[in-house]
Rosetta silent file (secondary structure, phi, psi, omega in degrees, C-alpha in Angstrom):
SEQUENCE: MTKTKITVNNNGSLKIDGDFEIVDMQGNAYGLQGRTVVSLCRCGLSNNKPFCDGAHKGHLEHEAKAFDLPSKKQ
SCORE:     score description
SCORE:     0.000 S_00000001
   1 L     0.000  133.380  179.722  -20.162  -23.486  -50.242 S_00000001
   2 L   -83.437  153.663  178.114  -18.599  -26.587  -51.763 S_00000001
   3 L   -71.399  150.638  169.564  -15.189  -27.839  -50.755 S_00000001
   4 L   -80.170  134.284 -179.190  -12.196  -27.366  -52.983 S_00000001
   5 E  -112.180  132.050  174.477  -11.019  -30.769  -54.192 S_00000001
   6 E  -113.607  121.745 -179.599   -7.387  -31.603  -54.977 S_00000001
   7 E  -108.577  125.116  175.279   -6.866  -34.777  -56.995 S_00000001
   8 E   -86.937  109.465 -178.023   -3.425  -36.397  -57.127 S_00000001
   9 L   -81.557  142.121  173.154   -3.261  -37.807  -60.658 S_00000001
  10 L   -56.894  134.171  174.120   -1.313  -40.970  -61.447 S_00000001
  11 L    50.833   34.048 -176.847    2.000  -40.060  -63.093 S_00000001
  12 L  -164.659 -145.584 -167.744    1.039  -36.421  -63.306 S_00000001
  13 L   -79.602  176.497  168.688   -0.297  -33.206  -61.910 S_00000001
  14 E  -103.702  116.024 -179.156   -2.326  -32.064  -58.944 S_00000001
  15 E   -92.867  125.704  178.500   -5.795  -31.103  -60.191 S_00000001
  16 E  -110.367  128.576 -175.341   -7.537  -28.378  -58.170 S_00000001
  17 E  -134.626  123.068  177.549  -11.285  -28.048  -58.600 S_00000001
  18 L   139.023 -149.840  179.089  -13.546  -25.581  -56.805 S_00000001
  19 L  -100.452  110.185 -175.787  -13.310  -22.096  -55.354 S_00000001
  20 L  -151.003  166.954  173.787   -9.636  -21.251  -54.817 S_00000001
  21 L  -133.925  141.872  176.078   -6.941  -18.645  -55.270 S_00000001
  22 L  -117.933  125.742 -177.701   -3.284  -19.312  -56.145 S_00000001
  23 E  -124.621  156.732  175.609   -0.732  -16.755  -54.995 S_00000001
  24 L   -84.939 -176.345 -176.435    3.050  -16.365  -55.271 S_00000001
  25 L   -62.822  -22.538  178.315    5.416  -15.955  -52.310 S_00000001
  26 L   -91.878    0.417  179.636    4.631  -12.226  -52.097 S_00000001
  27 L    88.747    6.881  178.137    0.876  -12.879  -52.009 S_00000001
  28 L   -78.451  129.866 -177.252    0.242  -11.752  -55.598 S_00000001
  29 E   -79.182  138.914  170.728   -2.594  -13.712  -57.190 S_00000001
  30 L   -72.914  140.581  178.004   -2.160  -15.544  -60.486 S_00000001
  31 L   -80.131  102.302 -175.469   -4.740  -14.425  -63.055 S_00000001
  32 L   -89.311   -2.484  176.086   -6.825  -17.564  -63.551 S_00000001
  33 L    52.654   41.169  175.321   -9.284  -15.885  -65.945 S_00000001
  34 L    81.745    2.819 -179.613  -12.321  -17.355  -64.194 S_00000001
  35 L   -66.423  140.956  174.136  -11.084  -20.965  -64.194 S_00000001
  36 L  -112.439    0.906  175.660  -12.453  -23.219  -61.466 S_00000001
  37 E  -138.482  126.048  172.505  -10.210  -26.155  -62.465 S_00000001
  38 E  -140.291  162.251  175.189   -6.432  -26.023  -62.963 S_00000001
  39 E  -119.505  131.588  179.724   -3.610  -28.557  -62.776 S_00000001
  40 E  -101.592  140.949  178.722   -0.403  -27.809  -60.904 S_00000001
  41 L   -68.411  138.055  170.537    2.987  -29.232  -61.874 S_00000001
  42 L  -128.442    5.481  178.730    4.593  -31.619  -59.420 S_00000001
  43 L   -99.177  -20.070 -179.422    7.432  -32.939  -61.599 S_00000001
  44 L    85.675    1.931 -176.007    9.279  -29.638  -62.009 S_00000001
  45 L   -96.947  -10.634 -176.201    9.535  -29.963  -65.799 S_00000001
  46 L   -64.039  140.365  172.654    6.694  -27.643  -66.863 S_00000001
  47 L   -85.534    0.953 -175.992    7.580  -24.504  -68.812 S_00000001
  48 L  -123.912   29.631 -177.680    4.413  -22.969  -67.350 S_00000001
  49 L   -54.752  140.533   11.851    5.128  -23.504  -63.615 S_00000001
  50 L   -86.120    4.972 -176.229    3.342  -23.630  -61.291 S_00000001
  51 E   -89.264  149.765 -179.528    0.833  -24.947  -63.827 S_00000001
  52 L   -78.315  137.501  174.487    1.133  -28.296  -65.571 S_00000001
  53 L  -120.822   10.121  178.233    1.870  -28.334  -69.308 S_00000001
  54 L    87.622    3.466 -178.159    2.122  -32.126  -69.717 S_00000001
  55 L   -64.563  -15.926 -178.532    5.949  -32.202  -69.674 S_00000001
  56 L   -70.458  -19.396 -174.413    5.811  -34.966  -67.032 S_00000001
  57 L   -53.948  120.575 -178.931    4.723  -37.592  -69.558 S_00000001
  58 L    82.801    0.123 -176.794    7.283  -40.374  -69.422 S_00000001
  59 L  -122.311   -4.075 -176.412    9.237  -38.653  -66.617 S_00000001
  60 L  -135.228  120.296  177.534    7.096  -39.151  -63.519 S_00000001
  61 L  -118.200  111.214  178.322    6.044  -42.484  -62.113 S_00000001
  62 L  -155.875  118.945  174.617    3.698  -42.329  -59.166 S_00000001
  63 L   -86.578  115.210 -178.630    0.582  -44.367  -58.492 S_00000001
  64 L   -77.403  108.632  178.626   -1.755  -42.069  -56.606 S_00000001
  65 L  -135.919  121.687 -175.974   -3.248  -44.138  -53.817 S_00000001
  66 L   -64.993  147.459  175.761   -4.726  -42.503  -50.708 S_00000001
  67 L  -151.052  165.881  178.792   -3.413  -43.381  -47.252 S_00000001
  68 L   -90.393  132.078  172.834   -3.692  -42.084  -43.696 S_00000001
  69 L   -71.154  154.924  174.034   -0.953  -39.838  -42.346 S_00000001
  70 L   -65.515  162.414  179.180    0.424  -40.677  -38.904 S_00000001
  71 L   -57.772  148.095  176.686   -1.064  -38.788  -35.984 S_00000001
  72 L   -63.936  140.547  176.311    0.049  -35.183  -35.524 S_00000001
  73 L   -72.699  139.748 -179.446    2.907  -34.774  -33.048 S_00000001
  74 L   -90.365    0.000    0.000    1.874  -33.032  -29.853 S_00000001
């Protein structure tokens, strides 16, 4: 089984690619209609939340650059 990959896009969404399920707070699954790639909103402006609709364009500035988190607290 391949890993699910989440890509943090510059100035935009979180792209999820692979085998995944997205559920609401009650555990109800969103109907993804067989999609294996979706983009999730992270700007809060989408009219299709939690999915991205491109509303972030010109409203979100973030250069996605990977870094290491600090060690977990014991």
